[in-house]
TORBAZA-200028 format. One record per residue (C-alpha): residue in one letter; x, y, z. Coordinates in steps of 0.25 Angstrom, whole numbers, plus 5000, padded with zeros to 4 digits. Each point is the difference from the previous one (the first is absolute). Example, Ala and Ser with C-alpha at 12.3 -4.5 7.8 and 13.67 -1.06 7.14 Angstrom:
! residues 2
A504949825031S500650144998
END
This chain:
! residues 623
M505051255131T498649974997Y499349914990T499750074987A498550045000P499149954988N499750094988V498750065002F499749984985T499649854996T499749954986R498749945006P499350005013T500149895010L498749944999Q499249975012G498749935004T499449885008F499449914989G501249954992M501350044993T500849954987A501350054994S500749944988T500950034989H498950014990W498650085001L499349894995A500449895008T499750105012A498650034995C499749854999A500549965013Q499250125007A498849964992V500149865007L500050075013E498850084997R499249874996G500349945013G501349924997N501250005010A501450044998F500449874995D498950004989A500350144996A501549974999V499849884991A499150074991G501050114999A501249914998F499449934988V499750144994L501450045002H500449884991I499150064989V500350155001E501550005004P500549884991H501450064999L500249985015N499349875004G499149894994P499349865003G501349934997G500750085012D500149995015M499650085012T500250025015G499050065010V500050035014F498750025008V499149995013T498649965002A499050085009S499949875009E501549995002P500550144999D501349975007A500449884991P500650054987R500149894989V500849994987L499249964987M501149924992G499850014986Q501549974995G500149874992P501349925000A501049974989P499649884991Q500649875005A500950004987A500550145002T501349965005I501450074999D500649894992H498950014989Y500150165000R501549994999S499949894988E499150104993G501250095000L499550105011D500850065011L498750085006V498649965000P499450084988G499150125003S498949964990G499649874994A499449875005L501349965007A499850125009A498649955004A499649955014V498749925001P498950114999G499550035014A499150135000V498749944995D500049885010A500450105011W498850104998L499149884999V500549955014L499850135006L498650014994R499649865005D500550015014F499850145004G499050074989T498549984999W499750024985E499849904990L501149994989P499150044988E499750145008V501450025004L500549974985A498950084994F500850134999A501349944993L499149914991G499350134995Y501350084997A500749884994R498849984990D499450144998G501350075001H500750115009P500750134997V501549964998L501050075008G501050094993R501149925007V499549874995V500150054985A501450055004T500349865005I499549934988S500850104991S501349975007V499949864998A499350004986A501249954992L500149885010F498649974998A500050014985E501249924998H500049905011W498750005008P498950004989T498949955010S500350135008A500050084987A498649944997Q499550045014W500650145002M500350044985P498849954992N500350014985G501350075004H499450125006L500350065014P498850055009A499950145002A499950055015G498550005004D499649894990L499049895005V500949885000T499449865002N500549865003E499049904995A501049885003W500050045015A498550035001S499849854994S501049955010L499250075011D498749944995R500649864999L500450025015L498650045004A499449894992A500949905007S499650065014A498450004996A500149854995A500749955013A499049915007V500250075013A499150085009T500950105007R500650134995E501449955004A499949874992R499650084988I501250095001D500949885002A499449944987A500550124993R501449985007R500149874995E499750044986W501050105000R501149915006A499749874993G499050034989F500050084987V501050115006A501149905003R499949924988A500050134991I501250055008V500849884999D499749974985F500450144996G501350005008Q500649884992T500350094989A501350085001H499950154999R500950125002H500550035014S500750135006S501349934998G499850024985T499949854999D498849904997H499549905011A498949915003G499350005014V500049895010M498750025007T499249865002L498649975002A500549945014D500750145003L498650074998A499249905007G500949995012F500050155004E498950065009A500050135006S500050015015I499850095013E501250025009E500450075013A500550134997T501550045004T500050125010V500850105007V499650115010F500550144996R499750135008G498849925007H499449964986T500049854995I500449994986A499649884993K500749944988T500249874992G501049895004A501449994994W499549954986G499750144998Q500850135002G499150055011P500849965012A501150104995L499150115003L499849955014Q501649985001T500150144996L499050055011T500849925010I501250084996L499350135000E499449985013G501350045007F500050134994S499350135005D498850054993A500850124994E500949904993L498949934993D499450134993P500049964985S500050144997T501350045005A501449964996L500349925013G498749934999V500249964986H501449955002T499649925012I498849944993L500949964988E501149945007A499049925009Q499349954987K501449964994L500349915012A498649945001I500049964985A501449955000D499449905010R498849974991E501049964989A500949925010Y498949925007Y498650014995G499349904992D498949895000A500249925013E498849914997V501049914992P500749895009L501350045007D499950144996T499850105012V500150155001P500550065013L498950105001D499850005015Y501550045000L499950104989L498950075007S500550005014A500450135008D501449955003Y500349974985A499450144996A500950075009T501249934993R499550054987R499750145005A501550025005L500449994985I499350134997T500950114999G499950144994A500549964987A499249924989S500549854999H500349954986E500249855005F499149885000R500049975015P499149885004G500149975016L500649875006V499049905006P500549905009G500049864992Y499750074986T500950044989P499550124993Y499849994985Y500750114992P499450014986V500750044988L500150155000R499850054986T499950164997E499749964985Y499649874993T499849954986T500149874991E500649974987A498649974995L499550145004T501350074994Q499749944986Q498550015000G499850135007T499050045011E498749954996A500149865007S500250085013A498950104999A499049925008V500949965012G499950025015E498850045009P499550134995T500650095011V500350145000A501350034994A501250095002P500150084987A500650155000R498550045001A499049895003E498850094999A500249994985E498949924992P500249894996E500949955011T501049924991L501549985002S501150004989T500049855000G498549994997E499649955014M498750065004R499850065014G498750025006D499449945012T499249885004C498650015007H499550015014I498650015007D499650035014V498649985006V499350035015D498649975003R499150055010W500149885008G501650015001N500349904990M501350054994V500949954988S501250054992A500449934988T501150014989P499749924987S501149994989G500649924990G499449954987W500050144994L499950004984Q501550014998S500449895009S499849894990P499249964987T498550015002I499349865001P498950024989E499049905006L500150075014G500250154996F501250025011C501549965001L500849945011G500950095010S501450015001R500249995016L501249894998Q500950114996M500250035014T500749875003W501549984998L500649894991E501149985011P499949885009G500050035014A499250144999P498950005009S499150044989A500649914989L499149944990T499549875005G498849924994G498850025010K500650125007R499450145000P500850124995R500350105010T499050104996T500050155001L498550015002T499850065014P498850055005T499950065014L499050005012V500250085012L499349975014K500050085013D499449955013G499549874994H499350064988A500350034985V500250144998A500650014986A500149924987L501050054990G500849974988S500750044988P500549944986G501450024997G500949875001D501250025009Q499350145004Q498849965005D500449985015Q501050124998W498850104997Q499149935010L501050025011L500050154997Y498450005002L500249925013L501050115006R499250124996T498749945005I500449935012I501150105005G499750134992G498449995002Y499850024986T498649974993P500049884990Q500050104988Q501050095006A501049885001I499749954987D500250144993A501450025008P501350004992A500549864998F501349934998H500649864999S501349935000T500649924988S501349955008F499649864999P499849894990G498750024993S499049895001F499750014985W500849954988P501150054997R500250015015T501050115000W500250115012E500650135002P501050015011G499550125009G498950034991A498750085004V498850054992V499450125005E498950104997D500450144997R499050055010L501049955011G500750134997E501350054996T500650015014V499649865004I500549944987A501350075000E500349955014L499649864996E501050014989G501050065010R499849875009G500449924987H498649954995R500049994984I498850084998T499049994988R498950104999A498749944996G499250144998D499050055010W498949904999A500649874996L500249905012G498949925008R498749954997I499549975013S498549995003A499449985015V498849985007T499950035016R499049975012D499950065013P499549885009Q499450095011S499250094991G499849914988L500650124991L500549954987R501050074991A500649984986A501050064991A500749974986N501250044993A499850124989R501349964993G499749934986A498550065001Q499349875002G499949965014Y498850045008A499349985013A498550005003G499249985011R498950075010
END
């Protein structure tokens, strides 16, 4: 048996050059980041500029009130992958007892009680300060221009607004004022502005300029202080004191305080890594889902190449079964180990011996069980396993309150290629965002910004953005490794990837998609590392993912033995998977995956880039 050859046809070329490459989920962010490279900026300047543009042009997928994670290397230390940690913690008053007292048994998927402390803006500014070269006004000029002068709004943004129009009109009037002025929806292609966010950016820049400091780094820190303890923080706290509708169908006020906002600072951490087929894969720590991909790779390391072909029934089956085991461990053990007395046994979970015990559980039939492993000295957490969920309030009031819930992730409808992607419950399913940049010096960064999408909570009118909803990834059961705890980071799904070989970064990649992010990235890694596919060939190839675990987003249901596949896998492959016991949902030919990637050959200096054609908005650029 040989590995399936890539399709000769690709939707776009794999770009090649030696100057610099950018790839992201929106062409305007890609173009702006590439423009920074053309004007002498480095990869970090470019990524920050592109990220602030993503806040504007993909507001249904991310925003300034959200979060982000990144992984990167510098040209001066090409063998030292680092993580940019932009995941804010729960407010101190966000306790299980308080949420239970509010009549909740799950953290809502939308509304202020779902909000962690915003982390994205501070993280981007830390990256710019420590590794960039440009001044803050130059970097923010692109986003400021689009916010004030307008950008052509995506049809998918319009579809998202339409799906929550009733919620906005009845319960979130500030969001209605921002996104449906005078009760009118924008049309796809209309120039849409956000004057309130433009004014907020102006105020941050004014605070930076007014600081009596001589260094670029100190000027950036002045803007960070204004964000964390100035007008932004005050507006967030004041607005959150008014109760508003949540995805539970009930009304609640927020619990975030000025101390919560002032107390958080983004940070740089060491990456967590494993070696697979001679390549080092770098991810976040166990406060994110990234190590689950690493666990999957350690399990798959023991199989032959032919058993890891994502285009064959055997390969799909093996990959799905390994992912179920690793993600079960994610639920059982992962959480924020920064809080005292909390630890995650990551060394054991990533060890070869443990991988062997997990590998032995994979048979020729699909498992429909939730099977975390046993770690000495630890008791695995078993979450409530729900196949459906509702509340009395939602039953009485209909579905409009839940129309904004969850991370906008690619859904599993009967035909996910339909537009707009809306489930029967009203939940929107789209993506989050991603950006990759590599420059001619060898700096490389992969980042996944998310949260704070326009449907996550009411717009704060003074600021022009809303808060995120990352706390929905926590549990209201004491003893869970990711239980809701004040000051503790929720276990995020945001999970960019860096690949190194022989002491140098060779690829940066990532994807929107919530629980599917690492599942789709795994297919890219297998096809490029084992199959020899080019980046665009790997991105274009048929994708699939498992749903056989509790979802990370409200209402946190699962589908035992479930798997979603693109029809292009072929009738023979799909039939064999069903014969093995997988509960298959067909998603259409071009529905799954939103990967972008950049690569670098350390010996020749050749750079490459590729972006996903699904959804018709991700693009790569470079020369």
